[in-house]
C-alpha positions as a Markdown table, in Angstrom:
| # | Residue | x | y | z |
|---|---|---|---|---|
| 1 | Met | 72.0 | 140.9 | 80.4 |
| 2 | Ala | 69.1 | 140.7 | 82.7 |
| 3 | Val | 68.2 | 137.8 | 85.0 |
| 4 | Leu | 65.3 | 137.1 | 87.4 |
| 5 | Gly | 65.2 | 135.8 | 91.0 |
| 6 | Val | 61.9 | 134.8 | 92.6 |
| 7 | Asp | 60.7 | 133.9 | 96.0 |
| 8 | Gly | 57.3 | 132.4 | 96.8 |
| 9 | Val | 54.9 | 134.4 | 99.0 |
| 10 | Arg | 51.3 | 133.7 | 100.1 |
| 11 | Gly | 49.2 | 133.8 | 96.9 |
| 12 | Gly | 52.0 | 134.5 | 94.5 |
| 13 | Trp | 55.7 | 135.2 | 93.9 |
| 14 | Val | 58.0 | 138.2 | 94.4 |
| 15 | Gly | 60.4 | 138.7 | 91.5 |
| 16 | Ala | 63.6 | 140.7 | 91.3 |
| 17 | Arg | 64.7 | 141.5 | 87.8 |
| 18 | Leu | 68.4 | 142.4 | 87.8 |
| 19 | Glu | 70.3 | 144.1 | 85.0 |
| 20 | Gly | 73.7 | 145.5 | 85.9 |
| 21 | Arg | 73.2 | 147.1 | 89.3 |
| 22 | Thr | 69.6 | 148.0 | 88.6 |
| 23 | Val | 67.0 | 145.7 | 90.3 |
| 24 | Glu | 63.3 | 146.0 | 89.9 |
| 25 | Leu | 60.9 | 144.2 | 92.3 |
| 26 | Leu | 57.8 | 142.5 | 90.7 |
| 27 | Ala | 54.6 | 141.0 | 92.1 |
| 28 | Leu | 53.9 | 137.9 | 90.0 |
| 29 | Ala | 50.6 | 136.0 | 90.3 |
| 30 | Asp | 51.8 | 132.5 | 89.6 |
| 31 | Ala | 54.6 | 130.3 | 88.2 |
| 32 | Ala | 53.4 | 130.9 | 84.6 |
| 33 | Ala | 53.8 | 134.6 | 85.2 |
| 34 | Val | 57.3 | 134.0 | 86.5 |
| 35 | Leu | 58.3 | 132.1 | 83.4 |
| 36 | Ala | 56.7 | 134.8 | 81.2 |
| 37 | Val | 58.9 | 137.6 | 82.4 |
| 38 | Pro | 60.6 | 138.7 | 79.1 |
| 39 | Asp | 64.3 | 139.1 | 78.2 |
| 40 | Val | 66.0 | 137.3 | 81.0 |
| 41 | Ala | 68.9 | 135.0 | 80.5 |
| 42 | Ala | 68.3 | 132.9 | 83.7 |
| 43 | Val | 65.7 | 132.5 | 86.4 |
| 44 | Gly | 66.7 | 131.6 | 90.0 |
| 45 | Val | 63.7 | 130.1 | 91.9 |
| 46 | Asp | 63.7 | 129.6 | 95.7 |
| 47 | Met | 61.5 | 126.5 | 95.5 |
| 48 | Pro | 62.3 | 122.8 | 94.9 |
| 49 | Ile | 62.4 | 121.8 | 91.3 |
| 50 | Gly | 63.8 | 118.3 | 91.1 |
| 51 | Leu | 61.7 | 116.1 | 93.4 |
| 52 | Pro | 62.7 | 112.7 | 94.8 |
| 53 | Asp | 60.6 | 109.5 | 94.6 |
| 54 | Asp | 61.5 | 107.8 | 97.8 |
| 55 | Gly | 63.9 | 109.7 | 100.1 |
| 56 | Pro | 65.8 | 112.9 | 100.9 |
| 57 | Arg | 67.7 | 114.8 | 98.3 |
| 58 | Ala | 71.5 | 115.0 | 98.6 |
| 59 | Cys | 71.4 | 118.7 | 97.7 |
| 60 | Asp | 69.2 | 119.5 | 100.7 |
| 61 | Ala | 71.5 | 117.6 | 103.1 |
| 62 | Ala | 74.6 | 119.3 | 101.6 |
| 63 | Ala | 73.0 | 122.8 | 101.8 |
| 64 | Arg | 72.1 | 122.2 | 105.5 |
| 65 | Arg | 75.7 | 121.2 | 106.3 |
| 66 | Arg | 77.1 | 124.2 | 104.5 |
| 67 | Leu | 74.8 | 126.6 | 106.4 |
| 68 | Gly | 75.4 | 125.1 | 109.8 |
| 69 | Arg | 73.0 | 126.7 | 112.3 |
| 70 | Ala | 71.0 | 128.3 | 109.5 |
| 71 | Gly | 70.5 | 124.9 | 107.9 |
| 72 | Ser | 67.0 | 124.7 | 109.3 |
| 73 | Ser | 66.0 | 127.1 | 106.6 |
| 74 | Val | 66.4 | 124.3 | 104.1 |
| 75 | Phe | 63.2 | 122.3 | 104.2 |
| 76 | Pro | 63.3 | 118.7 | 102.8 |
| 77 | Ala | 61.8 | 118.6 | 99.4 |
| 78 | Pro | 58.5 | 116.7 | 99.2 |
| 79 | Leu | 58.3 | 113.5 | 97.2 |
| 80 | Arg | 57.0 | 113.9 | 93.7 |
| 81 | Ala | 54.0 | 111.7 | 94.6 |
| 82 | Val | 52.9 | 114.2 | 97.2 |
| 83 | Leu | 52.0 | 116.7 | 94.5 |
| 84 | Gly | 48.8 | 114.7 | 93.9 |
| 85 | Ala | 47.7 | 114.7 | 97.5 |
| 86 | Arg | 44.4 | 116.5 | 98.4 |
| 87 | Asp | 45.3 | 117.4 | 102.0 |
| 88 | His | 48.1 | 117.1 | 104.5 |
| 89 | Thr | 46.8 | 113.8 | 105.9 |
| 90 | Glu | 46.9 | 112.2 | 102.5 |
| 91 | Ala | 50.3 | 113.7 | 101.8 |
| 92 | Cys | 51.7 | 112.2 | 105.0 |
| 93 | Arg | 50.2 | 108.8 | 104.1 |
| 94 | Val | 51.8 | 108.9 | 100.6 |
| 95 | Ser | 55.1 | 110.1 | 102.0 |
| 96 | Arg | 55.3 | 107.5 | 104.7 |
| 97 | Ala | 54.5 | 104.7 | 102.2 |
| 98 | Ala | 57.4 | 105.7 | 100.0 |
| 99 | Ser | 60.0 | 106.9 | 102.4 |
| 100 | Gly | 58.9 | 106.0 | 105.9 |
| 101 | Lys | 58.6 | 109.6 | 106.9 |
| 102 | Ala | 55.6 | 112.0 | 107.1 |
| 103 | Leu | 55.6 | 115.4 | 105.4 |
| 104 | Ser | 56.0 | 118.4 | 107.6 |
| 105 | Val | 53.3 | 121.1 | 107.7 |
| 106 | Gln | 55.9 | 123.6 | 106.5 |
| 107 | Ala | 56.7 | 121.5 | 103.4 |
| 108 | Trp | 52.9 | 120.9 | 102.8 |
| 109 | His | 52.3 | 124.6 | 102.6 |
| 110 | Leu | 54.9 | 124.8 | 99.8 |
| 111 | Val | 53.2 | 122.0 | 97.7 |
| 112 | Pro | 50.8 | 124.3 | 95.8 |
| 113 | Ala | 53.6 | 126.5 | 94.6 |
| 114 | Ile | 55.8 | 123.5 | 93.8 |
| 115 | Arg | 53.0 | 121.9 | 91.8 |
| 116 | Ser | 52.4 | 125.2 | 90.0 |
| 117 | Leu | 56.1 | 125.5 | 89.1 |
| 118 | Asp | 56.3 | 121.8 | 88.1 |
| 119 | Asp | 53.4 | 122.2 | 85.7 |
| 120 | Ala | 54.7 | 125.5 | 84.2 |
| 121 | Leu | 58.2 | 124.1 | 83.6 |
| 122 | Gly | 56.8 | 121.4 | 81.2 |
| 123 | Asp | 58.9 | 118.7 | 79.5 |
| 124 | Pro | 61.8 | 119.0 | 79.0 |
| 125 | Pro | 62.3 | 121.9 | 81.5 |
| 126 | Ala | 64.1 | 125.0 | 80.5 |
| 127 | Gly | 67.8 | 124.7 | 81.5 |
| 128 | Ser | 67.8 | 128.4 | 82.3 |
| 129 | Val | 65.5 | 127.9 | 85.2 |
| 130 | Val | 67.4 | 126.8 | 88.3 |
| 131 | Glu | 66.7 | 126.1 | 91.9 |
| 132 | Val | 68.4 | 128.4 | 94.3 |
| 133 | His | 68.4 | 129.1 | 98.1 |
| 134 | Pro | 68.8 | 132.7 | 99.3 |
| 135 | Glu | 70.7 | 131.8 | 102.5 |
| 136 | Leu | 73.5 | 130.1 | 100.4 |
| 137 | Ala | 73.7 | 133.3 | 98.3 |
| 138 | Phe | 73.8 | 135.6 | 101.4 |
| 139 | Arg | 76.5 | 133.5 | 103.0 |
| 140 | Ala | 78.6 | 133.6 | 99.8 |
| 141 | Leu | 78.1 | 137.4 | 99.5 |
| 142 | Asp | 79.0 | 138.1 | 103.1 |
| 143 | Glu | 80.0 | 135.7 | 105.9 |
| 144 | Arg | 78.6 | 138.1 | 108.4 |
| 145 | Val | 75.0 | 137.2 | 107.5 |
| 146 | Arg | 74.3 | 135.1 | 110.5 |
| 147 | Asp | 71.1 | 136.3 | 112.3 |
| 148 | Arg | 67.5 | 135.3 | 111.4 |
| 149 | Lys | 66.1 | 137.4 | 108.5 |
| 150 | Ala | 63.0 | 138.3 | 110.6 |
| 151 | Thr | 65.2 | 140.3 | 113.1 |
| 152 | Ala | 66.5 | 143.8 | 112.7 |
| 153 | Arg | 70.1 | 142.5 | 112.7 |
| 154 | Gly | 69.4 | 139.8 | 110.2 |
| 155 | Leu | 67.6 | 142.3 | 107.9 |
| 156 | Ala | 70.4 | 144.8 | 108.1 |
| 157 | Gln | 73.0 | 142.1 | 107.4 |
| 158 | Arg | 71.2 | 141.0 | 104.3 |
| 159 | Val | 70.8 | 144.5 | 102.9 |
| 160 | Arg | 74.5 | 145.1 | 103.6 |
| 161 | Ala | 75.4 | 142.0 | 101.7 |
| 162 | Leu | 73.4 | 143.0 | 98.7 |
| 163 | Val | 74.5 | 146.7 | 98.5 |
| 164 | Pro | 77.9 | 146.0 | 96.8 |
| 165 | Val | 76.3 | 144.1 | 93.9 |
| 166 | Met | 73.0 | 145.8 | 93.3 |
| 167 | Asp | 71.0 | 149.0 | 94.1 |
| 168 | Val | 68.8 | 147.2 | 96.6 |
| 169 | Leu | 67.7 | 150.2 | 98.5 |
| 170 | Asp | 66.3 | 151.9 | 95.4 |
| 171 | Ala | 64.5 | 148.6 | 94.6 |
| 172 | Leu | 62.9 | 148.4 | 98.1 |
| 173 | Ala | 61.8 | 152.0 | 97.9 |
| 174 | Ala | 60.0 | 151.3 | 94.6 |
| 175 | Ala | 58.6 | 147.9 | 95.5 |
| 176 | Pro | 55.0 | 147.0 | 94.7 |
| 177 | Ala | 52.7 | 147.8 | 97.6 |
| 178 | Gly | 52.4 | 145.0 | 100.1 |
| 179 | Val | 55.6 | 143.1 | 99.1 |
| 180 | Pro | 57.2 | 141.7 | 102.3 |
| 181 | Thr | 60.7 | 143.0 | 102.9 |
| 182 | Val | 62.2 | 139.6 | 103.7 |
| 183 | Asp | 60.8 | 138.0 | 100.6 |
| 184 | Ala | 62.0 | 140.9 | 98.5 |
| 185 | Leu | 65.5 | 140.5 | 99.8 |
| 186 | Asp | 65.3 | 136.7 | 99.2 |
| 187 | Ala | 64.3 | 137.4 | 95.6 |
| 188 | Cys | 67.2 | 139.8 | 95.2 |
| 189 | Ala | 69.6 | 137.1 | 96.5 |
| 190 | Ala | 68.0 | 134.6 | 94.1 |
| 191 | Ala | 68.6 | 137.1 | 91.2 |
| 192 | Trp | 72.3 | 137.4 | 92.2 |
| 193 | Ser | 72.5 | 133.6 | 92.0 |
| 194 | Ala | 70.7 | 133.6 | 88.6 |
| 195 | Arg | 73.3 | 136.0 | 87.3 |
| 196 | Arg | 76.1 | 133.7 | 88.4 |
| 197 | Val | 74.3 | 130.9 | 86.6 |
| 198 | Ala | 74.0 | 133.0 | 83.4 |
| 199 | Asp | 77.7 | 133.9 | 83.7 |
| 200 | Gly | 78.8 | 130.3 | 84.3 |
| 201 | Thr | 80.3 | 131.1 | 87.7 |
| 202 | Ala | 77.7 | 129.6 | 89.9 |
| 203 | Glu | 78.4 | 127.0 | 92.5 |
| 204 | Cys | 76.0 | 124.2 | 93.4 |
| 205 | Val | 75.3 | 121.3 | 95.7 |
| 206 | Gly | 73.9 | 117.9 | 94.7 |
| 207 | Asp | 75.0 | 114.5 | 93.5 |
| 208 | Gly | 74.1 | 114.9 | 89.9 |
| 209 | Ala | 70.8 | 113.0 | 90.1 |
| 210 | Thr | 67.7 | 114.0 | 88.2 |
| 211 | Asp | 64.1 | 113.2 | 89.1 |
| 212 | Ala | 61.4 | 111.3 | 87.2 |
| 213 | Arg | 60.7 | 114.2 | 84.9 |
| 214 | Gly | 64.3 | 115.0 | 84.2 |
| 215 | Arg | 64.7 | 117.9 | 86.6 |
| 216 | Pro | 68.1 | 118.2 | 88.3 |
| 217 | Met | 68.1 | 117.8 | 92.0 |
| 218 | Arg | 70.6 | 120.5 | 92.8 |
| 219 | Ile | 70.7 | 123.9 | 94.4 |
| 220 | Ala | 72.8 | 126.7 | 92.9 |
| 221 | Trp | 74.1 | 130.1 | 94.1 |
């Protein structure tokens, strides 16, 4: 049984197709290409799927609490209305009107990818496509993953966490040209989470709420 994990990068997505211990890294142009990868039982996406109308998601708050100091890696999901904004200024205005809070620049940079994914998922969304967060997966794989992923220590900790469950070094050695290492590792962690979803062994955070399009507001690993 194969599964797919994906992480957004500038101008596209990095995919990790995992079957047994074998993992293949893919450069994918857009969300439609992500969902078109054939013969996968589940897809783990490191991107918000269920979007709130008027406030923060319970799953984001729970993920931050679970990660402690690393909780800053969990950006608050933008409101669904923000997907229609033309620029950051309009997005902040829309967000303030609905929730009383502006949208961070970091979250605004994610909006094009979130919009693309939201459009590609359609109605109703496929239940096999789930929102994941790599740091939750890494922490579950190995409690020693503590340093930032952009550092040498953090990079080594993440590779060490993945080695027992997949042939990650072979995948990195054969990665498409230009794929960033940290995003490739995040995609691999997302693939591990997707396999747990397919196996029925995944954990998740969230309060059971769904958004206006019926997408669950939860994060699995």
